[in-house]
C-alpha positions as CSV (number, residue, x, y, z in Angstrom):
1,X,160.4,65.2,121.1
2,X,163.1,63.5,118.0
3,X,166.4,64.4,119.1
4,X,168.5,67.1,116.6
5,X,171.7,65.9,114.8
6,X,174.2,67.4,117.7
7,X,172.5,65.6,120.0
8,X,172.4,62.3,118.6
9,X,176.7,63.0,117.8
10,X,176.9,63.3,121.6
11,X,174.6,60.1,122.4
12,X,176.7,58.2,119.7
13,X,180.0,59.4,121.3
14,X,179.0,59.1,124.9
15,X,177.8,55.1,124.1
16,X,181.0,54.3,121.9
17,X,183.1,55.7,125.3
18,X,184.9,58.3,122.7
19,X,185.1,62.2,122.2
20,X,182.7,64.0,119.8
21,X,186.0,64.4,117.8
22,X,186.6,60.6,117.6
23,X,183.2,60.2,115.8
24,X,183.2,63.1,113.6
25,X,186.9,61.5,112.4
26,X,185.4,58.2,111.7
27,X,182.1,59.9,109.8
28,X,184.2,61.6,107.7
29,X,186.5,58.6,106.6
30,X,189.2,59.7,108.7
31,X,191.4,57.0,110.3
32,X,191.2,56.3,113.7
33,X,192.5,53.2,115.9
34,X,190.8,50.0,115.0
35,X,189.7,49.6,118.6
36,X,187.7,52.7,118.6
37,X,186.5,52.2,115.2
38,X,184.7,49.3,116.4
39,X,183.0,51.0,119.1
40,X,182.0,53.9,117.2
41,X,180.5,51.8,114.3
42,X,178.7,49.8,116.9
43,X,177.2,53.0,118.7
44,X,176.4,54.7,115.3
45,X,174.5,51.4,114.4
46,X,172.8,51.3,117.6
47,X,171.4,55.1,117.1
48,X,171.0,54.8,113.3
49,X,173.5,57.7,112.7
50,X,174.2,59.3,109.7
51,X,175.6,62.4,108.8
52,X,174.4,64.7,106.9
53,X,176.8,65.2,103.5
54,X,176.4,68.9,103.1
55,X,178.2,69.2,106.7
56,X,181.3,67.7,104.9
57,X,181.3,70.8,102.9
58,X,183.0,74.4,104.5
59,X,179.9,76.7,104.9
60,X,178.8,78.4,102.2
61,X,180.8,76.4,99.9
62,X,178.8,74.8,97.0
63,X,179.5,71.1,95.6
64,X,178.0,72.1,92.1
65,X,175.5,68.7,92.0
66,X,171.8,69.0,92.4
67,X,169.8,65.8,92.8
68,X,166.8,64.9,90.4
69,X,164.5,62.2,91.9
70,X,161.6,61.1,89.1
71,X,159.0,58.3,89.0
72,X,160.0,56.8,85.7
73,X,163.2,57.9,83.3
74,X,161.5,56.1,80.3
75,X,158.5,57.8,80.3
76,X,158.8,60.4,77.6
77,X,157.1,63.1,80.0
78,X,159.6,62.4,81.9
79,X,162.7,62.0,79.9
80,X,161.1,65.7,78.8
81,X,161.1,67.2,82.3
82,X,165.0,65.9,82.3
83,X,166.0,67.1,78.9
84,X,165.0,70.2,80.3
85,X,166.5,70.2,83.9
86,X,169.8,69.4,82.0
87,X,169.7,72.2,80.0
88,X,169.0,74.8,82.7
89,X,171.6,72.8,84.9
90,X,174.2,73.1,81.9
91,X,173.3,77.0,81.9
92,X,174.2,76.9,85.7
93,X,177.4,75.2,85.1
94,X,175.6,72.1,87.6
95,X,175.8,68.7,87.3
96,X,172.4,66.4,87.7
97,X,172.8,63.2,89.8
98,X,169.5,61.3,88.5
99,X,167.4,58.7,89.9
100,X,164.7,56.8,88.6
101,X,162.0,54.8,90.8
102,X,160.4,53.1,88.1
103,X,157.3,53.6,89.3
104,X,157.2,51.9,92.7
105,X,157.2,52.9,96.1
106,X,159.7,50.3,97.4
107,X,162.2,52.0,95.0
108,X,161.8,55.4,95.8
109,X,163.0,54.9,99.0
110,X,165.7,53.1,98.1
111,X,167.1,55.9,95.5
112,X,165.9,58.8,98.6
113,X,168.3,56.4,100.6
114,X,171.1,56.4,98.2
115,X,171.0,59.9,97.5
116,X,170.9,60.6,101.0
117,X,174.6,60.0,101.2
118,X,175.7,62.1,98.3
119,X,176.6,65.6,98.9
120,X,173.8,68.0,97.0
121,X,173.5,71.6,96.6
122,X,169.9,70.7,96.4
123,X,166.9,68.6,94.8
124,X,164.3,68.3,92.2
125,X,161.5,65.7,93.7
126,X,158.7,63.9,91.8
127,X,157.1,61.6,93.9
128,X,155.4,58.2,92.5
129,X,152.6,58.1,94.9
130,X,152.5,58.5,98.3
131,X,155.7,60.7,99.3
132,X,158.5,59.7,101.2
133,X,158.7,62.4,104.1
134,X,161.9,64.3,103.3
135,X,161.6,66.1,106.3
136,X,162.3,63.5,108.6
137,X,165.5,62.5,106.9
138,X,168.6,64.0,108.2
139,X,170.0,64.7,105.4
140,X,167.4,66.7,103.6
141,X,166.5,68.9,106.4
142,X,168.1,71.7,105.2
143,X,168.6,70.6,101.7
144,X,166.6,73.0,99.4
145,X,164.4,71.0,97.6
146,X,161.9,72.2,95.1
147,X,158.9,69.8,93.8
148,X,158.3,68.8,90.4
149,X,155.0,68.3,88.7
150,X,152.9,67.6,91.9
151,X,150.7,70.6,93.2
152,X,150.8,72.2,96.4
153,X,148.9,69.7,98.5
154,X,152.4,67.7,98.6
155,X,155.0,69.7,100.7
156,X,153.0,72.7,100.9
157,X,155.8,74.4,102.9
158,X,158.0,73.9,99.6
159,X,158.2,75.4,96.3
160,X,156.6,73.5,93.3
161,X,156.4,73.8,89.8
162,X,153.6,71.7,88.2
163,X,151.1,71.7,85.4
164,X,147.5,72.3,85.3
165,X,146.2,69.2,85.5
166,X,143.1,69.6,87.0
167,X,142.9,72.1,83.9
168,X,143.4,69.4,81.8
169,X,141.0,66.9,82.9
170,X,138.6,69.8,82.8
171,X,139.5,71.0,79.3
172,X,139.2,67.5,78.1
173,X,135.9,66.3,79.2
174,X,134.1,69.8,78.3
175,X,135.2,69.6,74.9
176,X,133.7,66.1,74.5
177,X,130.8,67.7,76.3
178,X,130.3,70.6,73.7
179,X,131.1,67.7,71.2
180,X,127.2,66.5,72.5
181,X,129.0,63.0,74.1
182,X,127.3,62.4,77.7
183,X,128.2,58.5,78.1
184,X,132.3,60.1,78.7
185,X,134.6,57.4,80.4
186,X,137.3,58.4,82.3
187,X,140.8,56.4,82.7
188,X,142.8,57.3,85.2
189,X,146.3,56.2,85.5
190,X,148.6,55.7,88.4
191,X,151.6,54.5,89.0
192,X,150.7,52.3,92.5
193,X,147.5,53.0,93.8
194,X,146.5,51.9,97.4
195,X,142.7,52.6,96.7
196,X,139.9,51.2,94.0
197,X,137.8,52.7,91.4
198,X,135.0,53.0,93.8
199,X,137.2,54.9,96.7
200,X,138.6,57.9,94.0
201,X,135.7,60.2,95.3
202,X,136.3,59.7,98.7
203,X,140.4,59.9,98.4
204,X,139.6,63.0,96.9
205,X,138.5,64.5,100.5
206,X,142.0,63.6,101.9
207,X,144.6,65.6,101.9
208,X,148.1,65.2,99.5
209,X,146.3,63.9,96.8
210,X,148.3,66.2,94.0
211,X,150.4,63.5,94.5
212,X,148.3,62.0,92.0
213,X,147.9,64.0,89.0
214,X,145.3,61.7,87.6
215,X,143.1,62.6,90.7
216,X,143.8,66.2,89.6
217,X,142.5,65.5,86.1
218,X,139.5,63.4,87.5
219,X,138.5,66.2,89.3
220,X,138.5,68.4,86.5
221,X,136.3,65.8,84.6
222,X,134.1,65.8,87.4
223,X,133.8,69.9,87.6
224,X,132.9,69.7,83.5
225,X,130.4,67.1,84.0
226,X,128.4,69.1,86.9
227,X,128.7,72.4,84.9
228,X,127.1,70.6,81.8
229,X,124.5,69.2,84.2
230,X,125.9,65.4,83.9
231,X,125.1,62.5,86.3
232,X,128.5,60.9,87.5
233,X,128.2,57.4,86.5
234,X,131.2,55.2,88.6
235,X,130.9,52.5,86.0
236,X,132.6,54.7,83.4
237,X,135.5,55.1,85.5
238,X,138.4,52.4,84.8
239,X,141.9,52.3,87.0
240,X,145.2,51.5,84.6
241,X,149.0,52.4,84.3
242,X,150.5,54.8,82.0
243,X,151.3,52.3,78.7
244,X,149.7,51.0,75.5
245,X,148.8,47.6,76.9
246,X,147.6,49.6,80.1
247,X,145.0,50.8,77.5
248,X,143.9,48.0,75.7
249,X,143.1,46.1,78.7
250,X,141.1,48.8,79.9
251,X,139.2,49.4,77.1
252,X,138.6,45.4,77.3
253,X,137.6,46.2,80.8
254,X,135.1,49.0,80.1
255,X,133.5,46.5,76.9
256,X,132.9,43.7,79.5
257,X,130.8,46.3,81.9
258,X,128.5,45.8,78.8
259,X,127.1,49.4,79.1
260,X,127.0,52.7,77.1
261,X,130.0,55.0,76.2
262,X,130.4,57.3,73.4
263,X,134.0,58.9,74.2
264,X,136.9,58.2,76.9
265,X,139.0,60.7,78.7
266,X,142.5,58.8,79.5
267,X,145.6,60.7,81.1
268,X,148.5,59.4,78.6
269,X,148.8,59.2,74.6
270,X,150.2,55.7,75.1
271,X,146.8,54.8,77.0
272,X,144.9,56.6,74.3
273,X,146.7,54.9,71.5
274,X,145.9,51.4,73.2
275,X,142.0,52.3,73.7
276,X,142.0,52.8,69.9
277,X,143.8,49.9,68.8
278,X,141.6,47.9,70.7
279,X,138.1,49.8,69.7
280,X,139.2,49.3,66.0
281,X,139.6,45.6,66.4
282,X,136.3,45.4,67.9
283,X,135.1,46.9,64.6
284,X,134.0,50.2,66.7
285,X,135.6,53.1,64.6
286,X,137.2,56.2,66.1
287,X,135.8,58.8,66.1
288,X,132.1,58.0,64.5
289,X,131.3,55.6,67.1
290,X,133.8,56.6,70.2
291,X,135.7,60.2,70.2
292,X,138.9,59.3,72.2
293,X,141.1,62.1,74.1
294,X,144.6,61.6,74.8
295,X,147.0,63.4,76.9
296,X,150.8,64.7,76.5
297,X,150.5,65.8,72.9
298,X,153.6,63.4,72.4
299,X,154.9,62.7,68.6
300,X,152.8,59.6,68.5
301,X,149.6,61.5,69.3
302,X,150.8,62.6,65.4
303,X,151.9,59.6,64.1
304,X,149.1,57.2,65.3
305,X,145.7,57.1,62.7
306,X,143.6,59.0,63.5
307,X,145.6,61.6,65.2
308,X,145.0,62.1,68.6
309,X,142.7,64.9,70.3
310,X,144.7,65.8,73.3
311,X,146.5,67.8,76.1
312,X,149.9,69.7,75.4
313,X,151.6,69.8,78.5
314,X,155.3,71.3,78.3
315,X,157.0,68.9,80.8
316,X,160.6,70.0,79.2
317,X,159.7,73.6,80.5
318,X,158.7,72.2,83.9
319,X,162.2,70.7,84.0
320,X,163.8,74.0,83.3
321,X,161.7,76.3,86.0
322,X,162.5,73.4,88.4
323,X,165.9,73.9,88.0
324,X,165.6,78.0,88.4
325,X,163.4,77.7,91.5
326,X,166.0,75.2,93.2
327,X,168.9,77.9,92.4
328,X,167.0,80.6,93.8
329,X,166.6,78.5,96.8
330,X,170.1,77.2,97.1
331,X,171.1,81.4,97.0
332,X,169.0,82.1,99.7
333,X,166.2,83.4,97.6
334,X,162.3,83.0,97.6
335,X,161.1,80.8,94.9
336,X,157.1,80.8,94.4
337,X,155.3,78.2,93.5
338,X,154.9,78.1,89.7
339,X,151.7,76.1,87.8
340,X,152.2,76.0,84.0
341,X,148.9,75.9,81.8
342,X,148.0,73.9,79.3
343,X,146.4,73.7,76.3
344,X,143.7,71.4,74.2
345,X,144.9,69.9,71.0
346,X,142.0,68.6,68.5
347,X,142.8,66.6,65.8
348,X,141.4,64.0,64.2
349,X,140.3,61.4,67.2
350,X,136.9,63.2,68.3
351,X,134.0,64.3,66.4
352,X,130.6,65.5,66.9
353,X,128.4,63.0,68.2
354,X,125.3,62.4,65.9
355,X,121.8,62.9,67.7
């Protein structure tokens, strides 16, 4: 059984040959004799001991600061989430400490490590991919935490605020099926997946897949195909990231497979725009030859020609609701899981398939 914080503090003191009070003074930055400080420092390193920053506050006292860890700040989806969170935090008189993981699990671990050294009232966390086990990190064990933009399969014991990504994949695919399309490609966007396209069906069966929002969309895609009696073709699935260039390269990849497709479902408006750019460059008309669905309903979806049919999601509201949920937990009240609906937006990049 892992030792608790108080037990480890005793171990540190025993190893250093000093009192617990001396260790506590050292950890809290209070000056102790140099020879004792050296002994405590050696013991702290041996036991990899970290004082929970929240312990530095008087019990019941609040710092007025909450943390927000996001996969990427430059991405419009998460920028909108941040804006919503910041607006709600201002209303509550809170400050926000924000960390970006740049879409990389390694940076995510570093960011969480940095946050562990700050005094926070609570944390809003959107994992990149395989989430770091916050529960095992001393500084976060008793810290109020809300999971944003990921479903209940990720840290099921914590409150969640998320969108219906399964519904987004389902609505996109069902709409194309209703237009007569049957060869529907699916572009699954991820930050850093450690599985192949062929393994996606198996990954769906494993716990915690909600950390990958595109897997939920993929599940919706599969459900819509099954509803319409359309057989799943793995050759129509492409794995990519979230940017414009990813859409371009994925469209080229699909064309290189030399298989028939009449429409494409994407997980990002940026990807969809890159797809359209590549298809048009190849003389393939959108939507006359191929229909394309975006995801997110960003401003660029209305600026591109043809304008994107897409899925509207309210990331701003996810940010606001996440701060509200965290506020409840901080004040020892229950916060329920919140799932926000998504909405199909029909524009010009999709059309009925000629029979």
